[in-house]
C-alpha positions as a Markdown table, in Angstrom:
| # | Residue | x | y | z |
|---|---|---|---|---|
| 1 | Unk | 7.8 | -28.1 | -8.6 |
| 2 | Unk | 7.0 | -24.8 | -6.9 |
| 3 | Unk | 10.1 | -23.1 | -8.3 |
| 4 | Unk | 9.0 | -24.0 | -11.9 |
| 5 | Unk | 5.4 | -22.8 | -11.2 |
| 6 | Unk | 6.7 | -19.4 | -10.0 |
| 7 | Unk | 8.9 | -19.1 | -13.1 |
| 8 | Unk | 6.0 | -20.0 | -15.4 |
| 9 | Unk | 3.7 | -17.6 | -13.6 |
| 10 | Unk | 6.2 | -14.8 | -14.0 |
| 11 | Unk | 6.6 | -15.5 | -17.7 |
| 12 | Unk | 2.9 | -15.6 | -18.3 |
| 13 | Unk | 2.4 | -12.4 | -16.3 |
| 14 | Unk | 5.1 | -10.7 | -18.4 |
| 15 | Unk | 3.5 | -11.9 | -21.6 |
| 16 | Unk | 0.1 | -10.7 | -20.5 |
| 17 | Unk | 1.5 | -7.4 | -19.4 |
| 18 | Unk | 3.2 | -7.0 | -22.8 |
| 19 | Unk | 0.0 | -7.8 | -24.5 |
| 20 | Unk | -1.9 | -5.1 | -22.5 |
| 21 | Unk | 1.0 | -2.6 | -22.7 |
| 22 | Unk | 3.2 | -3.3 | -25.7 |
| 23 | Unk | 4.7 | 0.2 | -25.4 |
| 24 | Unk | 5.4 | 0.0 | -21.7 |
| 25 | Unk | 3.8 | 2.3 | -19.1 |
| 26 | Unk | 1.0 | 3.9 | -21.1 |
| 27 | Unk | -2.1 | 3.6 | -18.9 |
| 28 | Unk | -0.1 | 2.1 | -16.0 |
| 29 | Unk | -2.1 | 3.8 | -13.2 |
| 30 | Unk | -5.5 | 2.6 | -14.6 |
| 31 | Unk | -4.2 | -0.9 | -15.3 |
| 32 | Unk | -2.5 | -1.1 | -11.9 |
| 33 | Unk | -5.7 | -0.1 | -10.1 |
| 34 | Unk | -7.8 | -2.6 | -12.1 |
| 35 | Unk | -5.3 | -5.4 | -11.5 |
| 36 | Unk | -5.2 | -4.6 | -7.8 |
| 37 | Unk | -9.0 | -4.7 | -7.5 |
| 38 | Unk | -9.1 | -8.0 | -9.3 |
| 39 | Unk | -6.4 | -9.3 | -6.9 |
| 40 | Unk | -8.3 | -8.0 | -3.9 |
| 41 | Unk | -11.4 | -9.9 | -5.1 |
| 42 | Unk | -9.4 | -13.1 | -4.9 |
| 43 | Unk | -7.2 | -12.2 | -1.9 |
| 44 | Unk | -8.9 | -9.6 | 0.4 |
| 45 | Unk | -5.8 | -9.2 | 2.5 |
| 46 | Unk | -3.8 | -7.8 | -0.4 |
| 47 | Unk | -2.4 | -4.3 | 0.5 |
| 48 | Unk | -2.0 | -1.6 | -2.0 |
| 49 | Unk | 1.3 | -0.4 | -0.5 |
| 50 | Unk | 2.8 | -3.9 | -1.3 |
| 51 | Unk | 2.4 | -3.1 | -5.0 |
| 52 | Unk | 3.5 | 0.5 | -5.1 |
| 53 | Unk | 7.1 | 1.6 | -5.8 |
| 54 | Unk | 7.7 | 5.4 | -5.5 |
| 55 | Unk | 4.1 | 6.1 | -6.1 |
| 56 | Unk | 3.7 | 3.9 | -9.2 |
| 57 | Unk | 2.2 | 0.4 | -9.6 |
| 58 | Unk | 4.6 | -2.5 | -9.6 |
| 59 | Unk | 2.7 | -4.2 | -12.5 |
| 60 | Unk | 5.0 | -7.2 | -12.6 |
| 61 | Unk | 4.4 | -8.0 | -9.0 |
| 62 | Unk | 0.7 | -7.5 | -9.4 |
| 63 | Unk | 0.5 | -9.7 | -12.4 |
| 64 | Unk | 2.5 | -12.5 | -10.8 |
| 65 | Unk | 0.5 | -12.5 | -7.6 |
| 66 | Unk | -2.8 | -12.3 | -9.5 |
| 67 | Unk | -1.8 | -15.2 | -11.7 |
| 68 | Unk | -0.8 | -17.3 | -8.7 |
| 69 | Unk | -3.9 | -16.5 | -6.7 |
| 70 | Unk | -6.3 | -17.0 | -9.6 |
| 71 | Unk | -4.8 | -20.4 | -10.4 |
| 72 | Unk | -5.3 | -21.7 | -6.9 |
| 73 | Unk | -7.5 | -24.8 | -6.8 |
| 74 | Unk | -8.7 | -25.5 | -3.3 |
| 75 | Unk | -8.5 | -29.3 | -3.8 |
| 76 | Unk | -4.8 | -28.9 | -4.9 |
| 77 | Unk | -4.1 | -26.6 | -2.0 |
| 78 | Unk | -5.7 | -29.1 | 0.4 |
| 79 | Unk | -3.6 | -31.9 | -1.0 |
| 80 | Unk | -0.4 | -29.8 | -0.5 |
| 81 | Unk | -1.5 | -29.0 | 3.0 |
| 82 | Unk | -2.1 | -32.6 | 3.8 |
| 83 | Unk | 1.6 | -33.4 | 2.8 |
| 84 | Unk | 2.6 | -31.2 | 5.7 |
| 85 | Unk | -0.4 | -31.8 | 8.0 |
| 86 | Unk | -1.9 | -35.2 | 7.3 |
| 87 | Unk | -4.7 | -34.4 | 9.8 |
| 88 | Unk | -6.1 | -31.7 | 7.6 |
| 89 | Unk | -9.5 | -32.7 | 6.1 |
| 90 | Unk | -11.8 | -31.1 | 3.5 |
| 91 | Unk | -14.5 | -30.5 | 6.2 |
| 92 | Unk | -12.2 | -28.1 | 7.9 |
| 93 | Unk | -12.2 | -25.8 | 4.9 |
| 94 | Unk | -15.4 | -26.6 | 2.9 |
| 95 | Unk | -18.9 | -25.7 | 4.0 |
| 96 | Unk | -21.3 | -28.2 | 2.6 |
| 97 | Unk | -24.3 | -25.9 | 3.3 |
| 98 | Unk | -23.0 | -23.1 | 1.2 |
| 99 | Unk | -20.7 | -25.1 | -1.1 |
| 100 | Unk | -18.0 | -22.6 | -0.4 |
| 101 | Unk | -14.3 | -23.0 | 0.4 |
| 102 | Unk | -12.6 | -21.1 | 3.2 |
| 103 | Unk | -9.8 | -20.1 | 0.9 |
| 104 | Unk | -8.3 | -17.6 | 3.4 |
| 105 | Unk | -8.1 | -20.2 | 6.1 |
| 106 | Unk | -6.7 | -22.8 | 3.7 |
| 107 | Unk | -4.1 | -20.5 | 2.4 |
| 108 | Unk | -3.1 | -19.3 | 5.9 |
| 109 | Unk | -2.8 | -22.9 | 7.2 |
| 110 | Unk | -0.7 | -23.8 | 4.2 |
| 111 | Unk | 1.6 | -20.9 | 4.7 |
| 112 | Unk | 2.0 | -21.8 | 8.4 |
| 113 | Unk | 2.8 | -25.4 | 7.4 |
| 114 | Unk | 5.3 | -24.4 | 4.8 |
| 115 | Unk | 7.0 | -22.2 | 7.3 |
| 116 | Unk | 7.2 | -25.1 | 9.7 |
| 117 | Unk | 8.6 | -27.4 | 7.0 |
| 118 | Unk | 10.8 | -25.2 | 4.8 |
| 119 | Unk | 12.9 | -28.1 | 3.6 |
| 120 | Unk | 9.9 | -29.7 | 2.0 |
| 121 | Unk | 8.7 | -26.7 | 0.0 |
| 122 | Unk | 10.8 | -27.4 | -3.1 |
| 123 | Unk | 11.2 | -31.1 | -2.7 |
């Protein structure tokens, strides 16, 4: 379930972080900036201050969020949304003319639906 996905994402992020920085914080500022830019490309509403702790990058949080956001499949997100909101349809989030998904709208609606149905998130 979601809990296992989060645990796996954290483990993968930690492994990737260790591969990039086997000695710890060497290059932390450059790596944090690069990761944050990659995250912003996928999630434009990401805020730098959410990933800074006492003026340094929280690389673990960046890695975990990047891993989660980069794995998002719009079809899977839509199916999850439809569990909470059966009236949600692909046409609401997919533009046939441009062949692009409205990922921001899909993610926002899914977050709202999860908040309205908290008992269903892990079950």
